[in-house]
N, C-alpha and C positions, 0 to 999 in steps of 0.2 A: 504494500500500500504506500503510495507516494503522497506526502503531505502537500497541501495547497499553498502554503505560504513560502516565500523565498528563503527565509532562514531555515525552515524545515527541509526544503529541497537541498540546500547546501549541506546540511547535516547528514541527510540521507546519502548524498553523493560521496561525502567523505567516509561514511560508514561502509558503503559498497566498495570504495577504492581500497580501504584498509583490509577489508575481508578478502578482496582479490589478491592484494599483496601478500597477505598471510598464506593464502593457498599457494601462490607462486614461490614463496620462500621455502615452504615445506617441500614442494616439488624440486626446488633447486638443491636443497640439502640431500634429498634422495638421489638426485642425478650426480651430485658431486661424489657421493659415496660409491655409486656404481662406476664412475669414471676415474676413480682413484684421485680425486680432486683436480682433474683437468678442467679448468674453468671454461674454455671455449667449447669443449664437448658437452659439458653440463648445460651451458647457456643455450646451445643449439637444441638440445633435447627438450628443454623447458619452453623455449621460444622467447627468450629475453635477450637483450643486448648485454654485452660484457660490462658496460658502464653501469647498468642497473645493479648488477651484482656488487660492484665496487662501491656504489652509493649506499647499498644496504649495509655493507661492511662498516662504513663510516658512521652511519646513522642509527643502526640497530644493534645494541650491545648483545642481545641474546642470539641474534643471527651470527654475529662475529664470533661469539663463543662456540657455537655449534660448528662453524666452519673450521675454527682452530682445532677443535676436538677431532674433526675428520682428518685434518692434516696430520695430527699426531698418530692417528690410527693408520694412515697411509704409510707414514715412516716406519711404524712398527711392522707393518706387512712387508715393506721393502727389506728391513733388517732381517726378518725371518727368512725371506728368500735368499738373502746373502749368506746367512748361516747354513741354510740347506745346501747351497752350492759349495761352501767350504767343506761340509761333511762329505760331499760327493767327490772331493779332491780337486776342485777347480782352483788352479794355482792363481789365476788372475783375481779371483774373489778373495783369496787368502792375502795376496799382496795388498789389495785395496783396503782390507780391514786393518792390516798392520800399519799402512801409511796413515790411515785416518784415526785409529785408536791406539796405535803403539808408539806414538811419538816420544812419550816419556821413557821408553826403552830403547830409543835410538832408531826406530824404523821410520826414517824420514829422508826424503830426497833433499839434498842441499845443493844449492848452486853457489860456487865460489867464483868470485870475480876478482881477477888480479889486474891491477892497472899499473903499467910501467911507463917510464918516460918522464919528461919534465914538462910542466905546464908553465907557459909563459904568458904574461898578461901585459898589455900596453894600454895606456890611457890616451885616447885621442880627444883633443879639445877642439870644439868648433866655435868660431866666433863669426857672427854675421858681418858681412862686409859693410863698410861705412860708405854711405852715399855722399857723393860730392855735391855741394850746394852751388 
């Protein structure tokens, strides 16, 4: 039922917009979960623009918390897959884990830069020419 006065119509439209946003946000959370938090994929599935998602992140604390929670779950999943590959003997996965988590034990790539030679510096002064009168 739509109210007959202008204030009531505005309130009704705001109510309907919030209800639609709430439904879209729930759908987006589900799509993010299914896509392992790939924003473009989830937005296409829900039918919203990427900017809408980022606006929601800025303006809706509960939505932002839900997305952050999903990102943590995605990282947990990726780590479990990495551990699975290490158990299966995947050398690359083992090296990756050691480089990222074994730094305190010396598992780190270091780049050493040696600079030789002499550095010379000259100061050049510029003076504007004096115009003759």
